[in-house]
C-alpha positions in Angstrom: 112.9 -13.6 -9.6 115.6 -15.7 -11.3 114.7 -18.7 -9.3 111.1 -18.3 -10.3 112.0 -18.3 -14.0 114.0 -21.5 -13.5 111.1 -23.2 -11.7 108.7 -22.0 -14.4 110.9 -23.4 -17.2 111.1 -26.8 -15.5 107.4 -26.9 -15.1 107.0 -26.1 -18.8 109.2 -29.0 -19.8 107.2 -31.3 -17.5 104.0 -30.2 -19.2 105.1 -30.8 -22.8 102.6 -33.7 -22.9 99.6 -32.9 -20.7 98.1 -35.7 -18.6 94.5 -36.6 -19.5 91.6 -35.5 -17.3 91.5 -37.8 -14.3 89.6 -38.5 -11.1 91.0 -37.1 -7.9 94.1 -39.1 -6.8 93.7 -41.9 -4.3 90.3 -40.7 -3.1 88.6 -42.9 -0.5 85.9 -45.3 -1.8 83.6 -44.3 1.1 80.3 -43.1 -0.2 79.4 -39.5 0.6 77.6 -39.1 3.9 73.9 -38.9 3.3 72.1 -35.6 3.6 68.6 -36.8 4.5 65.6 -35.2 3.1 63.7 -32.9 5.4 60.7 -31.8 3.4 59.2 -28.4 4.3 56.4 -26.4 2.7 57.9 -23.1 1.5 55.5 -20.2 1.7 55.3 -17.7 -1.1 53.2 -16.5 -4.0 53.2 -20.1 -5.1 53.8 -22.5 -2.3 56.1 -25.4 -3.0 57.5 -28.4 -1.1 61.2 -28.2 -0.6 62.7 -31.6 0.0 65.6 -30.3 2.0 64.0 -27.1 3.4 64.0 -28.4 6.9 67.8 -28.0 7.2 67.4 -24.3 7.6 68.2 -23.2 11.2 68.3 -19.5 11.7 70.0 -19.9 15.1 72.9 -21.9 13.5 73.1 -23.9 16.7 71.0 -27.1 16.2 73.2 -30.1 17.2 71.9 -32.3 14.4 72.8 -29.6 11.8 76.3 -29.0 13.2 76.9 -32.7 13.3 75.8 -33.1 9.6 78.0 -30.2 8.5 81.0 -31.6 10.4 80.5 -35.0 8.8 80.3 -33.4 5.3 83.6 -31.5 6.1 85.3 -34.7 7.3 84.4 -36.6 4.2 85.5 -33.8 1.9 88.8 -33.6 3.8 89.3 -37.3 3.2 88.5 -37.1 -0.4 91.0 -34.3 -0.9 93.7 -35.6 1.4 95.9 -36.8 -1.5 96.1 -33.3 -2.9 97.6 -31.8 0.3 101.2 -31.8 -1.0 100.0 -29.9 -4.1 98.2 -27.4 -1.8 101.4 -26.8 0.1 103.4 -26.4 -3.1 100.9 -23.8 -4.4 101.0 -21.8 -1.2 104.8 -21.8 -1.3 104.8 -20.5 -4.9 102.3 -17.8 -4.1 104.5 -16.5 -1.2 107.5 -16.3 -3.5 105.8 -14.8 -6.6 106.3 -11.3 -7.8 103.5 -9.1 -6.4 104.4 -5.9 -8.1 104.6 -2.5 -6.4 103.0 -2.6 -3.0 100.0 -0.4 -2.1 101.1 2.9 -0.5 100.3 3.0 3.1 97.6 5.5 3.9 97.7 7.6 7.1 94.9 9.7 8.5 96.1 13.2 9.6 94.1 14.3 12.6 94.6 15.9 16.0 98.1 16.9 15.2 99.3 13.4 14.3 99.1 10.7 11.6 97.2 7.5 12.3 96.9 4.1 10.7 94.7 1.1 11.4 96.0 -2.4 10.5 93.8 -5.4 9.5 94.5 -7.1 12.8 92.9 -4.2 14.7 96.1 -2.5 15.9 96.3 1.3 15.8 99.5 3.2 15.1 100.4 6.8 15.5 103.3 9.0 14.3 103.9 12.8 14.4 104.8 12.9 10.6 106.3 10.8 7.8 109.8 11.0 9.3 108.7 9.8 12.7 108.8 6.1 13.7 105.2 4.9 14.4 104.2 3.8 17.9 101.5 1.3 18.7 98.5 2.9 20.4 96.2 -0.1 20.3 97.3 -3.8 20.5 96.0 -6.2 17.8 92.4 -7.3 18.5 92.4 -10.3 16.1 92.0 -13.6 17.9 94.4 -16.5 17.4 91.6 -18.5 15.7 88.3 -17.8 14.1 87.0 -15.1 11.8 87.9 -11.4 12.3 87.3 -8.3 10.3 87.7 -4.7 11.2 85.4 -3.0 8.7 85.7 0.6 9.7 87.2 2.9 12.4 86.6 6.5 13.3 89.0 8.6 15.4 87.5 11.4 17.5 88.5 14.9 16.3 90.8 15.4 19.3 92.4 11.9 19.0 91.1 10.8 22.4 88.4 8.3 21.5 88.3 5.6 18.9 85.3 3.9 17.4 85.7 0.4 15.8 83.3 -1.7 13.7 84.2 -5.3 14.1 82.8 -8.6 12.9 83.8 -11.9 14.6 81.5 -14.3 12.8 81.4 -13.2 9.1 77.8 -12.3 9.1 78.3 -8.5 8.6 76.3 -7.8 11.7 78.9 -5.6 13.3 79.8 -4.7 16.9 80.7 -1.0 17.5 83.2 -0.4 20.3 84.2 3.0 21.6 87.5 3.1 23.4 89.4 5.7 25.4 92.9 5.5 24.0 94.5 7.1 27.0 93.1 4.7 29.6 92.2 1.7 27.4 88.7 1.7 28.8 85.8 0.5 26.8 83.2 3.3 27.0 80.4 1.5 25.1 79.6 -1.5 22.9 76.8 -1.2 20.4 75.6 -4.5 18.8 73.8 -5.3 15.5 75.2 -2.4 13.5 76.3 -1.6 10.0 79.9 -0.6 9.6 79.3 3.1 9.0 80.8 5.4 11.7 80.9 9.2 11.8 81.8 11.6 14.6 79.8 14.9 14.4 81.6 18.1 13.4 81.8 19.2 17.0 83.0 15.8 18.2 80.1 15.4 20.7 78.2 12.7 18.9 79.0 9.4 17.3 76.6 8.4 14.5 76.0 4.7 13.8 73.4 2.8 11.8 71.5 -0.1 13.3 70.7 -3.3 11.4 67.1 -4.4 11.2 66.5 -7.7 13.2 66.6 -10.8 10.9 67.1 -9.0 7.6 70.2 -7.1 8.8 69.0 -4.1 6.7 70.7 -0.9 7.7 67.6 1.0 8.7 68.0 3.3 11.8 70.4 6.2 12.5 71.4 6.4 16.1 73.4 9.1 17.9 75.6 8.2 20.9 76.6 11.0 23.2 78.1 10.9 26.7 77.1 7.3 27.2 73.5 7.6 26.0 72.0 6.7 22.6 69.0 8.3 20.8 67.2 7.3 17.7 67.6 10.0 15.0 66.0 8.6 11.8 64.4 5.4 10.6 64.0 4.2 7.0 60.5 2.8 6.7 60.7 1.4 3.2 61.9 -2.2 3.4 63.6 -1.9 0.0 65.8 1.1 1.1 69.1 1.1 3.0 70.8 3.8 5.1 74.5 4.8 4.9 76.8 7.6 6.1 79.7 9.6 4.6 81.6 12.8 5.1 82.2 15.3 2.2 85.7 15.8 0.8 86.2 19.1 2.6 85.1 17.6 5.9 82.5 20.3 6.3 79.4 18.2 6.0 78.0 14.9 7.2 75.6 13.1 4.8 73.0 10.5 5.6 72.0 8.6 2.5 69.0 6.3 1.8 68.8 4.4 -1.4 67.5 1.3 -3.2 68.7 -0.3 -6.4 67.9 2.7 -8.7 67.0 5.7 -6.5 68.5 7.8 -3.6 67.7 10.4 -1.1 70.1 12.4 1.1 70.1 14.4 4.3 72.5 16.8 6.0 73.5 16.0 9.6 75.4 19.2 10.2 73.0 20.4 12.9 72.4 17.0 14.5 68.9 16.2 13.1 68.6 15.2 9.4 67.8 18.0 7.0 66.3 16.6 3.7 68.2 17.8 0.6 65.9 16.5 -2.1 63.0 14.1 -1.8 63.2 10.7 -3.4 61.9 10.2 -6.9 61.6 6.8 -8.5 64.6 6.1 -10.8 66.5 9.3 -9.7 69.9 8.8 -8.1 72.0 11.7 -6.7 75.1 11.7 -4.6 76.6 15.0 -3.5 80.1 16.1 -2.5 81.5 19.5 -1.6 84.9 21.3 -1.8 84.8 24.8 -0.4 81.9 26.6 -2.0 81.6 24.0 -4.9 78.7 21.6 -4.6 78.9 18.8 -7.1 76.4 16.1 -7.7 76.7 12.7 -9.4 73.3 11.9 -10.8 71.4 10.1 -13.6 69.0 13.1 -13.9 69.4 13.1 -17.7 69.6 9.4 -18.2 73.3 8.3 -18.0 75.2 8.9 -14.8 76.8 12.3 -15.1 78.3 15.1 -13.0 76.6 18.4 -12.2 77.3 21.6 -10.2 74.6 23.1 -7.9 74.6 26.7 -6.7 74.3 25.6 -3.1 73.3 22.7 -0.8 69.9 24.3 -0.2 69.2 24.5 -3.9 69.4 20.8 -4.7 65.6 20.3 -4.6 65.1 23.3 -7.0 67.2 21.5 -9.6 69.1 24.4 -11.2 72.0 22.1 -11.8 74.7 23.0 -14.3 75.8 19.9 -16.4 79.6 19.5 -16.2 80.2 16.0 -17.6 77.9 13.7 -19.5 78.0 9.9 -18.9 76.5 9.2 -22.3 78.4 6.3 -23.9 80.6 5.8 -20.8 80.3 4.6 -17.2 81.4 6.9 -14.4 83.0 4.8 -11.6 85.0 7.2 -9.3 85.3 10.9 -8.9 87.5 13.0 -6.7 87.2 16.7 -5.8 90.3 18.9 -5.5 90.6 22.6 -4.7 91.3 23.4 -8.3 90.2 20.3 -10.2 87.7 17.5 -10.5 88.9 14.1 -11.6 86.6 11.4 -13.1 87.5 7.8 -13.7 85.2 6.0 -16.1 85.0 3.0 -18.5 84.4 3.3 -22.3 84.0 0.2 -24.4 85.4 -1.8 -21.5 88.6 0.3 -21.1 89.5 2.6 -18.3 89.8 6.4 -18.9 90.5 9.5 -16.8 89.1 13.0 -17.4 90.4 16.1 -15.5 88.2 19.2 -15.2 89.3 22.6 -13.9 87.6 24.5 -11.1 85.1 25.9 -13.6 84.1 22.4 -14.9 86.0 22.7 -18.2 87.7 19.6 -19.5 91.4 20.1 -19.6 92.8 16.5 -20.0 91.5 13.1 -21.1 93.7 10.1 -20.8 93.3 6.4 -21.7 94.5 4.3 -18.7 94.2 0.8 -20.2 93.6 -1.0 -23.4 92.5 -4.6 -23.6 93.0 -7.1 -20.8 94.2 -4.6 -18.1 92.7 -2.3 -15.5 93.5 1.0 -13.7 91.8 3.1 -11.1 92.2 6.1 -8.7 94.1 4.7 -5.7 93.3 5.5 -2.2 92.4 8.8 -0.4 93.7 12.1 -1.6 94.6 15.6 -0.3 92.1 18.1 -1.8 94.8 20.8 -1.8 97.1 18.6 -3.8 97.9 19.1 -7.5 98.4 15.3 -8.2 96.5 12.1 -8.1 97.7 8.5 -7.8 96.7 5.9 -10.4 97.2 2.2 -9.9 97.4 -0.1 -12.9 97.7 -3.8 -13.5 96.8 -6.6 -16.0 96.4 -10.3 -16.0 100.1 -10.7 -17.0 101.2 -7.3 -15.6 102.0 -6.9 -11.9 100.5 -3.9 -10.1 102.3 -0.5 -10.2 101.3 3.1 -9.7 102.3 6.6 -10.7 101.3 10.1 -10.1 99.5 12.3 -12.6 100.1 16.1 -12.4 96.6 17.6 -12.7 97.6 21.0 -14.0 99.7 19.7 -16.9 98.1 16.3 -17.5 101.5 14.7 -17.5 102.7 11.7 -15.7 105.4 12.5 -13.1 107.3 9.3 -14.1 107.4 7.0 -17.1 105.1 4.0 -17.0 107.0 0.9 -15.8 104.7 -2.0 -16.2 106.0 -5.2 -14.5 104.9 -7.6 -17.2 106.4 -11.1 -17.1 107.8 -12.3 -20.5 106.4 -15.8 -19.7 102.7 -14.9 -20.0 100.4 -13.4 -22.6 97.0 -11.8 -22.1 94.4 -10.4 -24.4 90.7 -9.4 -24.7 88.7 -11.5 -27.1 85.2 -11.0 -28.4 82.9 -14.1 -28.7 79.6 -14.0 -30.6 76.8 -15.0 -28.2 73.8 -17.1 -29.0 71.7 -14.0 -29.9 74.5 -12.4 -31.9 75.8 -10.1 -29.1 79.5 -9.9 -28.8 80.7 -10.9 -25.4 84.1 -9.7 -24.1 86.5 -12.3 -22.7 89.8 -11.6 -20.9 92.4 -14.4 -21.2 95.9 -15.1 -20.0 98.2 -18.1 -20.6 101.8 -19.1 -20.6 103.4 -18.5 -24.0 106.0 -21.3 -24.0 103.5 -24.2 -23.4 102.3 -25.3 -26.8 100.3 -28.4 -26.0 96.5 -28.1 -25.7 95.8 -26.4 -22.5 93.2 -26.9 -19.8 90.9 -23.9 -19.3 89.4 -22.3 -16.1 86.5 -20.0 -17.0 85.4 -17.6 -14.3 82.1 -15.7 -14.3 80.0 -13.4 -12.1 77.6 -11.3 -14.1 75.5 -9.5 -11.5 74.8 -6.1 -9.9 76.6 -4.3 -12.8 80.0 -5.3 -11.3 82.7 -5.3 -13.9 85.0 -8.3 -13.1 88.2 -6.6 -13.8 91.2 -8.4 -15.3 93.4 -8.2 -12.2 96.9 -9.6 -11.8 96.5 -12.7 -9.6 99.7 -14.5 -8.5 97.6 -17.6 -7.7 96.4 -17.8 -11.3 100.0 -17.9 -12.5 100.4 -21.3 -10.8 97.6 -22.6 -13.0 99.2 -21.1 -16.1 102.6 -22.7 -15.3 100.8 -26.1 -15.2 99.2 -25.8 -18.6 96.0 -23.8 -18.0 94.4 -20.9 -19.7 92.5 -18.6 -17.3 89.6 -16.7 -18.7 87.0 -14.2 -17.4 83.7 -14.2 -19.3 82.3 -10.6 -19.0 78.7 -11.7 -19.4 75.6 -9.5 -19.5 74.5 -8.6 -16.0 78.0 -7.5 -15.2 79.2 -3.9 -15.8 82.2 -4.0 -18.1 80.3 -2.5 -21.0 78.1 -0.1 -19.0 74.6 0.2 -17.8 72.8 -1.2 -20.8 75.0 -4.3 -20.6 74.1 -4.7 -17.0 70.3 -4.3 -17.6 70.4 -7.0 -20.3 71.4 -9.6 -17.8 69.2 -8.9 -14.7 65.7 -9.8 -13.7 63.7 -11.3 -16.6 66.8 -11.0 -18.8 69.0 -13.1 -16.5 69.1 -16.0 -18.9 71.4 -13.8 -21.1 74.1 -14.2 -18.5 74.0 -18.0 -18.7 73.8 -17.9 -22.5 76.9 -15.7 -22.7 78.8 -17.9 -20.3 78.1 -21.0 -22.3 78.8 -19.3 -25.6 82.2 -18.3 -24.3 82.8 -21.9 -23.1 81.8 -23.3 -26.5 83.9 -20.8 -28.4 87.0 -21.5 -26.3 86.5 -25.2 -26.6 86.9 -24.9 -30.3 90.2 -23.1 -30.0 93.0 -25.5 -31.1 95.2 -24.3 -28.3 92.6 -25.6 -25.7 91.8 -29.1 -24.7 87.9 -29.3 -24.9 87.8 -32.2 -22.5 89.5 -30.1 -19.7 87.2 -27.1 -19.4 86.5 -26.1 -15.8 84.3 -23.4 -14.3 84.4 -21.2 -11.2 82.0 -18.7 -9.7 81.2 -17.2 -6.3 78.1 -15.9 -4.7 76.0 -14.5 -7.6 78.6 -16.0 -9.9 77.8 -19.4 -8.3 74.2 -19.0 -9.5 75.7 -18.3 -13.0 77.8 -21.5 -13.0 75.2 -23.7 -11.4 72.6 -22.6 -13.9 75.1 -23.3 -16.7 75.7 -26.8 -15.3 71.9 -27.5 -15.4 71.7 -26.3 -19.0 74.9 -28.0 -20.2 76.0 -30.6 -17.6 78.6 -32.1 -19.9 80.3 -28.9 -21.0 82.6 -28.7 -18.0 84.9 -31.3 -16.6 84.6 -29.9 -13.1 83.7 -26.7 -11.2 84.2 -24.8 -8.0 81.3 -22.9 -6.6 82.2 -20.5 -3.7 79.3 -19.7 -1.4 76.9 -20.0 -4.3 73.5 -18.3 -4.5 71.6 -21.3 -5.8 68.1 -21.2 -4.3 66.8 -18.2 -6.3 63.1 -18.8 -5.8 63.4 -19.8 -2.1 65.3 -16.7 -1.2 63.4 -14.2 -3.2 60.1 -15.5 -1.8 61.3 -14.9 1.8 61.2 -11.2 2.6 62.6 -11.9 6.1 66.0 -12.9 4.7 68.8 -10.4 4.4 68.8 -8.5 1.1 65.6 -10.0 -0.4 63.4 -6.9 -0.4 66.3 -4.8 -1.6 67.1 -7.0 -4.5 63.8 -7.4 -6.4 65.3 -5.0 -8.9 68.2 -7.4 -9.5 66.5 -10.8 -9.6 62.8 -10.1 -9.9 59.8 -10.0 -7.6 58.0 -13.3 -7.4 54.7 -11.5 -6.9 55.0 -10.5 -10.5 54.0 -13.5 -12.7 56.5 -12.8 -15.4 59.3 -12.4 -12.9 58.3 -15.6 -11.1 58.3 -17.5 -14.4 61.7 -16.3 -15.3 63.2 -17.2 -11.9 61.5 -20.6 -12.0 63.1 -21.4 -15.4 66.6 -20.3 -14.1 66.8 -21.2 -10.4 69.6 -23.7 -10.0 68.1 -25.6 -7.1 64.7 -26.0 -8.8 66.1 -27.1 -12.2 68.4 -30.0 -11.1 67.6 -33.1 -13.1 69.0 -36.5 -14.0 72.2 -35.7 -15.8 76.0 -36.6 -15.5 77.0 -33.5 -13.5 80.8 -33.1 -13.3 82.9 -33.2 -10.1 82.2 -30.3 -7.9 83.7 -28.5 -4.9 81.3 -26.3 -3.1 81.9 -24.0 -0.1 79.6 -22.3 2.4 79.8 -20.2 5.5 77.7 -21.1 8.6 77.2 -17.4 9.5 76.9 -16.1 5.9 74.2 -13.5 5.8 74.4 -12.9 2.1 74.1 -16.5 1.0 72.8 -18.6 3.9 74.6 -21.9 4.5 71.5 -23.9 3.7 71.5 -22.9 0.0 74.8 -24.7 -0.9 73.8 -27.6 1.5 70.4 -28.2 -0.1 71.6 -27.7 -3.7 74.4 -30.2 -3.3 72.2 -32.7 -1.5 69.6 -32.5 -4.4 72.3 -32.7 -7.0 73.7 -35.9 -5.5 70.3 -37.4 -5.6 69.8 -36.5 -9.3 73.2 -36.9 -10.8 74.1 -39.9 -13.0 77.8 -38.9 -12.8 80.5 -40.3 -10.6 81.4 -37.1 -8.8 82.7 -36.5 -6.3 80.4 -33.8 -5.1 82.1 -32.1 -2.2 80.8 -29.6 0.3 82.9 -27.7 2.9 81.2 -25.3 5.3 83.3 -22.8 7.3 81.8 -23.2 10.8 83.2 -19.9 12.1 83.1 -17.8 9.0 80.7 -16.1 6.6 80.6 -14.9 3.1 84.2 -13.9 2.7 87.3 -15.7 3.8 89.2 -14.1 6.6 92.7 -12.8 5.8 94.3 -15.7 7.7 92.6 -18.5 5.8 92.0 -17.0 2.3 95.2 -18.4 0.8 94.6 -21.9 2.3 91.1 -22.0 0.8 92.3 -20.9 -2.6 95.0 -23.5 -2.6 92.4 -26.2 -1.9 90.1 -25.0 -4.7 93.0 -24.7 -7.3 94.4 -28.1 -6.3 91.0 -29.7 -6.8 90.8 -28.4 -10.4 94.5 -29.2 -11.1 93.9 -32.8 -9.9 90.9 -33.2 -12.1 93.0 -32.0 -15.0 95.6 -34.7 -14.3 98.2 -32.4 -12.7 99.6 -33.9 -9.5 102.3 -31.5 -8.5 
């Protein structure tokens, strides 16, 4: 740690006078390789001619397409070659940085042993916590290429192992069932979701098949003694299937849901038994601990917690209210033999309530205040009297401590690992329509010169972009940056109403909030208004891209990670993954008012002649959430319209998907951060 402080102080002295914003160092003068127009008539409620629509190839194997993507990658590599030393320096810093208290390793207790699966696909077994673990399954991760093990399920007797693996990044998983004693592969099931459950008697493995083309989890299959049988199929194209086991391991639940409704079935006897028929707008999610049947539901409006007399009475609805979500947002809940624990957000801060076995509130604790976050960590033993809470902040390294549920007292004093070099805060910015938008900021205290700013945004699906501790971000702060998260409407930091005000026809509110935050921070005397940068990924890429269309000179550069930028094109194609399930989020183009709102916002359709700033854009060839052709088409059209100098860079991961694999994530982040640092005039 001492060496890091010395390094940081040296960097601070070097940054006493910040360099002005500058083009990328020593970039080649070669023009960007042309992405030729390939006009294609796009079908939909209103047909339109897409000048680059012909670059869509669902097979991802067309030679001309692959050659074009490789050529774009080559040119991007050349343009960024001079920043390689900075990328290497950043990765070295990240390896050496304080990471806080490590996550506790979780072991599954089953079949008289404890078991743990590692990210590389290796399985380990030990008799108890005092025993040295032994490897039962060798790593399955290849030397190169994408690999993700999304789920694993051990047979009740520990003899068989089921794995859900993805080798392309498209989230179309392959299920493999292995005999651990012999190493034999008993079956391989393709085109599945990641859900895996062994039946209570261990005779059946339940998996969920993905629908062809859309990859919608739509069919429940039962594998038994080498044969498969279809058990249930979800007919509504806007609904998805999933599986889980109750806390007490006594029941298997098949769930079907869309964006605002749910329906559940019991699988205890093999065939699905309906618990309560679906009702539009009603969500319910059950869990059991012994004879207690608890239900998380929005029956009375806000998402609350209820107790039902029995599983068979869910449809009759004699639910006893235990905890109201009015004015607060329930995020997690855990059932114990003698307690129920609820984690929720109130006014953007994290709280914890503890109820006794009768549902009476016994303890209420504030977990965070301001630019920090905390949550229930990991699995739990229902018989336990304690729960683990993990906490961190933008300038506070992660740490955790146990809470005694009976007394409501922490078992150890809080020991936040906050660096004295950095300062974080939550700020409120008045938006364009008078709404106050929360912003989380962190910066280095001893750098006084006007700082560059990186503004991050997401703002979709009610996801609260939490102010996490990020060692990578500290490297920006050491070089004179402020890092900020704009918690715009459409996200979930301030609850359900905040989310609803930024989705569908109200999506423009997200962009207004993002730009209002940027404008406000640009007026801060501590920030250099000419060195404002933006970053967003996936739905956050739509946010940033729309902001660039509406204020192309506001930012000095931006990074868009697998950005969702062809809003109209995607939402008019029901054969694409997620489209039919996301009308509630983005709008249904068959509804005129929805179509008009999407047409006004869609980043691809609103590109125009303007001096767009330098951009670095990423894509994944096998991405099933944001297909590769969206970033490709958007960047091609932006190049054709922009009056700016660029560069406008595209890099497509040819063996990956929506998320970076563990082996390449740090390298990709280093390239993105080095790109922004170089634009800000920082060379090392």
